[in-house]
RODO-2510 file (C-alpha; in nm, 4 decimals, decimal comma):
residues 358
     n   res          X          Y          Z
     1     x     8,7690    11,3900    -0,2255
     2     x     8,8611    11,0405    -0,3391
     3     x     9,0431    10,7469    -0,1832
     4     x     9,3199    10,5348    -0,3257
     5     x     9,1974    10,2046    -0,4559
     6     x     9,5122    10,0333    -0,3329
     7     x     9,5516    10,1534     0,0177
     8     x     9,2353    10,3567     0,0838
     9     x     9,4360    10,6724     0,1522
    10     x     9,2571    10,9974     0,0798
    11     x     9,3691    11,1351    -0,2537
    12     x     9,4558    11,4876    -0,3339
    13     x     9,5503    11,6647    -0,6498
    14     x     9,7955    11,4571    -0,8502
    15     x     9,8324    11,1404    -1,0511
    16     x     9,9825    10,9233    -0,7741
    17     x     9,8794    10,8281    -0,4244
    18     x    10,0962    11,0089    -0,1727
    19     x    10,0870    10,7057     0,0595
    20     x    10,1600    10,4035    -0,1601
    21     x    10,2473    10,5692    -0,4937
    22     x     9,9793    10,3935    -0,6961
    23     x     9,8638    10,5802    -1,0086
    24     x     9,5278    10,7495    -1,0042
    25     x     9,2820    10,7496    -1,2986
    26     x     9,3224    11,0951    -1,4472
    27     x     8,9642    11,1146    -1,5690
    28     x     8,8134    11,0179    -1,2430
    29     x     9,0421    11,2528    -1,0607
    30     x     8,9455    11,5389    -1,2915
    31     x     8,5759    11,4692    -1,2602
    32     x     8,6102    11,4440    -0,8875
    33     x     8,7886    11,7689    -0,8819
    34     x     8,5334    11,9440    -1,1059
    35     x     8,2144    11,7955    -0,9628
    36     x     8,3261    11,7570    -0,6112
    37     x     8,2014    11,3908    -0,6158
    38     x     8,4191    11,1133    -0,4841
    39     x     8,5697    10,8769    -0,7392
    40     x     8,7552    10,5534    -0,7117
    41     x     9,0835    10,5126    -0,8917
    42     x     9,0982    10,2134    -1,1155
    43     x     9,4353    10,0498    -1,1257
    44     x     9,5942     9,9881    -1,4573
    45     x     9,6378     9,6216    -1,5291
    46     x     9,8022     9,4435    -1,8125
    47     x     9,6331     9,2037    -2,0533
    48     x     9,7836     8,9019    -1,8834
    49     x     9,6213     8,9943    -1,5556
    50     x     9,2794     9,0821    -1,6948
    51     x     9,1450     8,7330    -1,6784
    52     x     9,2889     8,6476    -1,3389
    53     x     9,2077     8,9581    -1,1539
    54     x     8,9098     8,9363    -0,9258
    55     x     8,7138     9,2582    -0,9145
    56     x     8,4436     9,1317    -0,6845
    57     x     8,6507     9,1644    -0,3717
    58     x     8,8289     9,4455    -0,1907
    59     x     9,1691     9,2882    -0,2647
    60     x     9,3613     9,4440    -0,5463
    61     x     9,7063     9,3633    -0,6833
    62     x     9,9559     9,6299    -0,7309
    63     x    10,0142     9,7116    -1,0899
    64     x    10,3454     9,6546    -1,2530
    65     x    10,5875     9,9215    -1,1586
    66     x    10,5768    10,2180    -1,3833
    67     x    10,9210    10,3615    -1,4711
    68     x    10,7717    10,6976    -1,4106
    69     x    10,6817    10,6029    -1,0563
    70     x    10,8669    10,8234    -0,8070
    71     x    11,0479    10,6663    -0,5090
    72     x    10,8485    10,5933    -0,1973
    73     x    10,8379    10,8483     0,0769
    74     x    10,9843    10,5962     0,3250
    75     x    11,3371    10,4681     0,2348
    76     x    11,3544    10,0892     0,2121
    77     x    11,5892     9,9082     0,4547
    78     x    11,9460     9,8453     0,3328
    79     x    12,0211     9,5069     0,1802
    80     x    12,1795     9,2462     0,4080
    81     x    12,5619     9,2101     0,4013
    82     x    12,7982     8,9432     0,5093
    83     x    12,9977     9,0115     0,8370
    84     x    13,3508     9,1407     0,7954
    85     x    13,6627     9,0204     0,9801
    86     x    13,6550     9,3301     1,2032
    87     x    13,3051     9,2323     1,3158
    88     x    13,4253     8,8989     1,4498
    89     x    13,4892     9,0142     1,8052
    90     x    13,5153     8,7724     2,0920
    91     x    13,1944     8,7839     2,2894
    92     x    12,9983     8,9594     2,0098
    93     x    12,6259     8,8788     2,0037
    94     x    12,4263     9,0382     1,7203
    95     x    12,0958     8,9553     1,8873
    96     x    12,1900     9,1098     2,2224
    97     x    12,0230     9,4466     2,2818
    98     x    12,2298     9,7547     2,3521
    99     x    12,6095     9,8051     2,3148
   100     x    12,8290     9,5010     2,3469
   101     x    13,0995     9,5229     2,6123
   102     x    13,3950     9,3018     2,5374
   103     x    13,5916     9,2157     2,8555
   104     x    13,9694     9,2432     2,8447
   105     x    14,1593     8,9161     2,8598
   106     x    14,2915     8,8318     3,2048
   107     x    14,6658     8,7818     3,2113
   108     x    14,7997     8,5265     3,4517
   109     x    15,0186     8,6873     3,7213
   110     x    15,3925     8,6358     3,6990
   111     x    15,5615     8,4855     4,0021
   112     x    15,9175     8,4335     4,1048
   113     x    15,8878     8,0681     3,9923
   114     x    15,8633     8,1789     3,6278
   115     x    16,2074     8,3425     3,6301
   116     x    16,4720     8,4863     3,8566
   117     x    16,3710     8,6696     4,1701
   118     x    16,5126     8,9905     4,0285
   119     x    16,2999     8,9617     3,7061
   120     x    15,9837     8,8961     3,9093
   121     x    16,0515     9,2064     4,1164
   122     x    16,1066     9,4284     3,8091
   123     x    15,7976     9,2923     3,6202
   124     x    15,5367     9,2593     3,8944
   125     x    15,6326     9,5467     4,1215
   126     x    15,3234     9,7288     4,2382
   127     x    15,0811     9,4387     4,1670
   128     x    14,8660     9,4016     4,4825
   129     x    14,7557     9,0561     4,3769
   130     x    15,0992     8,9107     4,4411
   131     x    15,2083     8,8113     4,7912
   132     x    15,4578     9,0399     4,9603
   133     x    15,7426     8,7913     4,9485
   134     x    15,7320     8,7922     4,5655
   135     x    15,8751     9,1488     4,5648
   136     x    16,1809     9,0648     4,7745
   137     x    16,5214     9,0154     4,6187
   138     x    16,7690     8,7835     4,7819
   139     x    17,1169     8,9391     4,7737
   140     x    17,3629     8,6688     4,6861
   141     x    17,7061     8,6659     4,8471
   142     x    17,8641     8,5797     4,5107
   143     x    17,7380     8,9104     4,3666
   144     x    17,9363     9,1171     4,6173
   145     x    18,2826     9,2325     4,5212
   146     x    18,5516     9,0322     4,6890
   147     x    18,7393     9,2308     4,9592
   148     x    19,0660     9,0502     4,8891
   149     x    19,1801     9,3086     4,6346
   150     x    19,1081     9,5950     4,8744
   151     x    19,3020     9,4223     5,1515
   152     x    19,6019     9,3631     4,9245
   153     x    19,5979     9,7258     4,8059
   154     x    19,5848     9,8574     5,1637
   155     x    19,8730     9,6291     5,2649
   156     x    20,0829     9,7535     4,9714
   157     x    20,0189    10,1171     5,0667
   158     x    20,1214    10,0477     5,4268
   159     x    20,4432     9,8799     5,3115
   160     x    20,5336    10,1756     5,0885
   161     x    20,4603    10,4274     5,3646
   162     x    20,6668    10,2289     5,6148
   163     x    20,9607    10,2020     5,3744
   164     x    20,9540    10,5763     5,3044
   165     x    20,9421    10,6563     5,6753
   166     x    21,2363    10,4254     5,7449
   167     x    21,4509    10,5908     5,4769
   168     x    21,3688    10,9353     5,6164
   169     x    21,4370    10,8723     5,9856
   170     x    21,7042    10,6027     5,9776
   171     x    22,0443    10,6911     6,1142
   172     x    22,3112    10,6129     5,8571
   173     x    22,5956    10,7249     6,0867
   174     x    22,6460    11,0562     5,9152
   175     x    22,3730    11,2581     6,0866
   176     x    22,6050    11,3899     6,3575
   177     x    22,8776    11,5009     6,1188
   178     x    22,9084    11,8659     6,0281
   179     x    23,0601    11,9752     5,6990
   180     x    23,3116    12,2586     5,6733
   181     x    23,0586    12,5233     5,5695
   182     x    22,8224    12,4436     5,8551
   183     x    23,1015    12,4286     6,1113
   184     x    23,2468    12,7618     6,0063
   185     x    22,9101    12,9376     5,9888
   186     x    22,8233    12,8438     6,3451
   187     x    22,4619    12,7462     6,2609
   188     x    22,4792    12,4239     6,4646
   189     x    22,5108    12,3725     6,8377
   190     x    22,3547    12,5670     7,1200
   191     x    22,4538    12,9224     7,0249
   192     x    22,2962    13,1465     6,7580
   193     x    22,4593    13,2316     6,4275
   194     x    22,7951    13,4111     6,4596
   195     x    22,8152    13,7869     6,4348
   196     x    23,1386    13,7938     6,2293
   197     x    23,3534    13,5574     6,0237
   198     x    23,5240    13,2384     6,1386
   199     x    23,8968    13,3232     6,1404
   200     x    24,0111    12,9790     6,2614
   201     x    24,0886    12,8703     5,9043
   202     x    24,3607    13,1386     5,8862
   203     x    24,5133    13,0579     6,2252
   204     x    24,7781    12,8063     6,3306
   205     x    24,7484    12,5396     6,6024
   206     x    24,9955    12,3841     6,8446
   207     x    24,9457    12,0940     7,0895
   208     x    25,1865    11,9674     7,3569
   209     x    25,1160    11,6050     7,2620
   210     x    24,9802    11,4311     6,9534
   211     x    24,9075    11,0644     6,8782
   212     x    25,1141    10,9071     6,5999
   213     x    24,9562    10,8336     6,2583
   214     x    24,7662    10,5080     6,2208
   215     x    24,5728    10,3016     5,9655
   216     x    24,1975    10,2996     5,9644
   217     x    23,9782     9,9880     5,9210
   218     x    24,0216    10,0096     5,5423
   219     x    24,4021    10,0244     5,5637
   220     x    24,4309    10,3982     5,4808
   221     x    24,6893    10,6138     5,6574
   222     x    24,5416    10,8677     5,9020
   223     x    24,7237    11,1502     6,0851
   224     x    24,6078    11,3380     6,3965
   225     x    24,7945    11,6687     6,3680
   226     x    24,6698    11,9775     6,5541
   227     x    24,5996    12,1499     6,2196
   228     x    24,3115    11,9054     6,1655
   229     x    24,1123    12,1152     6,4161
   230     x    24,1211    12,4139     6,1756
   231     x    24,0571    12,2540     5,8333
   232     x    23,6764    12,2733     5,8515
   233     x    23,6370    11,8934     5,8059
   234     x    23,4751    11,7273     6,1102
   235     x    23,5872    11,3771     6,0100
   236     x    23,9522    11,4739     6,0702
   237     x    24,0719    11,5326     6,4270
   238     x    24,3578    11,6077     6,6597
   239     x    24,4088    11,3197     6,8984
   240     x    24,6316    11,2641     7,2029
   241     x    24,6838    10,9356     7,3873
   242     x    24,5094    10,8765     7,7196
   243     x    24,3365    11,1375     7,9347
   244     x    24,4313    11,4894     7,8120
   245     x    24,2887    11,6716     8,1153
   246     x    24,5043    11,9793     8,2069
   247     x    24,6539    12,0031     7,8555
   248     x    24,6443    12,3475     7,6833
   249     x    24,6160    12,3991     7,3055
   250     x    24,7287    12,7282     7,1485
   251     x    24,5810    12,8982     6,8391
   252     x    24,7593    13,1973     6,6857
   253     x    24,5542    13,4329     6,4713
   254     x    24,6791    13,6032     6,1567
   255     x    24,5815    13,9478     6,2941
   256     x    24,4327    14,0879     6,6140
   257     x    24,0640    14,0019     6,6111
   258     x    23,7639    14,1168     6,8088
   259     x    23,6080    13,7786     6,8984
   260     x    23,2371    13,7247     6,9526
   261     x    23,2084    13,3452     6,9785
   262     x    23,4353    13,0434     7,0271
   263     x    23,3579    12,6709     7,0237
   264     x    23,4594    12,3172     6,9257
   265     x    23,3458    11,9669     6,8321
   266     x    23,4515    11,7819     7,1469
   267     x    23,5415    11,4383     7,0032
   268     x    23,6322    11,2359     6,6956
   269     x    23,3223    11,2906     6,4803
   270     x    23,3764    11,0029     6,2423
   271     x    23,2386    10,6552     6,1735
   272     x    23,3797    10,3796     5,9515
   273     x    23,2601    10,0498     5,8038
   274     x    23,5087     9,7662     5,7478
   275     x    23,5067     9,5020     5,4754
   276     x    23,2838     9,2750     5,6854
   277     x    23,0195     9,5453     5,7181
   278     x    23,0911     9,6245     6,0816
   279     x    23,0411     9,9898     6,1831
   280     x    23,2881    10,1790     6,4057
   281     x    23,1633    10,4939     6,5787
   282     x    23,4851    10,6755     6,6700
   283     x    23,3046    10,9568     6,8522
   284     x    23,1727    10,7168     7,1171
   285     x    23,4813    10,4939     7,1066
   286     x    23,7367    10,7673     7,1967
   287     x    23,7379    10,9975     7,4984
   288     x    23,5269    11,3129     7,4713
   289     x    23,5948    11,6517     7,6283
   290     x    23,3330    11,7517     7,8855
   291     x    23,4542    12,1013     7,9908
   292     x    23,7194    12,3589     7,8875
   293     x    23,8376    12,7147     7,9653
   294     x    23,9131    12,9703     7,6900
   295     x    24,1949    13,2216     7,7592
   296     x    24,2623    13,5502     7,5709
   297     x    24,5435    13,8101     7,5594
   298     x    24,3796    14,0486     7,8041
   299     x    24,3390    13,7724     8,0622
   300     x    23,9712    13,7141     7,9958
   301     x    23,8579    13,3580     8,0738
   302     x    23,5410    13,1914     7,9427
   303     x    23,4298    12,8529     8,0736
   304     x    23,2328    12,6124     7,8555
   305     x    23,0580    12,2858     7,9419
   306     x    23,0008    12,0415     7,6599
   307     x    22,7664    11,7497     7,6013
   308     x    22,7880    11,4345     7,3902
   309     x    22,7087    11,5693     7,0440
   310     x    22,8896    11,5653     6,7143
   311     x    22,7615    11,9174     6,6406
   312     x    22,9710    12,2332     6,6773
   313     x    22,9025    12,3793     7,0258
   314     x    22,9611    12,7591     7,0573
   315     x    22,9775    12,9992     7,3507
   316     x    22,9501    13,3796     7,3407
   317     x    23,2511    13,5941     7,4257
   318     x    23,2318    13,9460     7,5606
   319     x    23,3918    14,1543     7,2914
   320     x    23,7679    14,1143     7,3370
   321     x    24,0491    14,1848     7,0987
   322     x    24,3191    13,9174     7,0931
   323     x    24,5880    13,7706     6,8702
   324     x    24,6151    13,4385     7,0504
   325     x    24,3555    13,2002     7,1936
   326     x    24,4359    12,9220     7,4410
   327     x    24,2106    12,6229     7,5056
   328     x    24,2630    12,4435     7,8373
   329     x    24,1091    12,0964     7,8674
   330     x    23,9491    12,0619     8,2113
   331     x    23,7562    11,7349     8,2077
   332     x    23,7513    11,4333     7,9748
   333     x    23,5193    11,1315     7,9588
   334     x    23,6274    10,7697     7,9880
   335     x    23,6954    10,5594     7,6756
   336     x    23,3968    10,4008     7,5061
   337     x    23,3148    10,0320     7,4642
   338     x    23,2799     9,8020     7,1679
   339     x    23,4932     9,7527     6,8573
   340     x    23,5630    10,1300     6,8282
   341     x    23,6843    10,1740     7,1894
   342     x    24,0152    10,3671     7,1998
   343     x    24,1980    10,5352     7,4893
   344     x    24,2533    10,8694     7,3143
   345     x    24,1271    11,2236     7,3646
   346     x    24,0184    11,3942     7,0414
   347     x    23,8903    11,7277     6,9074
   348     x    23,7553    11,7358     6,5506
   349     x    23,7036    12,1107     6,4995
   350     x    23,7630    12,4540     6,6625
   351     x    23,5712    12,7717     6,5696
   352     x    23,6851    13,1347     6,6364
   353     x    23,4267    13,3886     6,5221
   354     x    23,5060    13,7604     6,5154
   355     x    23,6110    14,0671     6,3194
   356     x    23,9805    14,1038     6,2268
   357     x    24,1213    14,4465     6,3230
   358     x    24,4116    14,4728     6,0772
***
């Protein structure tokens, strides 16, 4: 076995030292291999180094690199490089051992002084480092919606509702009047609907006394004949001067009739307005009939009490057949007061409900 002349490493079979890579003298290596005697490798030196090389010491220079020399067993360290921009990290220390921990930058907390209170609340909500009052939001009165518009709208609705109610319930003076169809059908007053037809429109009327014609507040001519009680128009009337108590009116039918109901409108159911806008209620101004007795051919008598109402008031009659009906006035009210006060007794309408026999 031999040793390398350069590093003293024990040589094996081969032309180069396995430790430092220095070449080994082939002859000495062969002799050492054949004879088993140790040999010393003599390094190859160039002519320029022959004079300077000192062979009397243990120091030896490495020969010039041979292009055939294989690479060393240990890889040389990489060459140094300049630091890149990505390496320039705040807090980086190349000489510090172990991994470098770069702390995150501390951001200054935002407070309400840096902006509006609402922005501070939205940005810093949930930050425990801020005082509690920083999260509050002062509600400004100017941000609330003004209640003036709501108040005005409510007032307008109340005015409209009040106006509609007034138009529905106001009394225009015509509420108590009954038209011809209603009067003849007997659907008004105290009694139920008639069982037959109203035959008064085909009858004739006679009164012992009648007031003369007159002009109304508008200057129109008005008559008060007894036939007005049978025309089906409540605003026309028979009228007699003064208190007509004890007077009897006679109604002759066209044919014998089985009567079921009889009745009347017991006053002058009319109101007028003059040129000055003054209203005259003739029903309250004239006398009104308070009670009567109905008489029939067979002697049957039916009493009827009446109240102050411009509606048709009916009374039931036990089925009688008659051709003539008499109405005896028993009691009359006093004249009314005011501009429409008149000392007359009036009847606007008479109803005779039954079934004609012929």
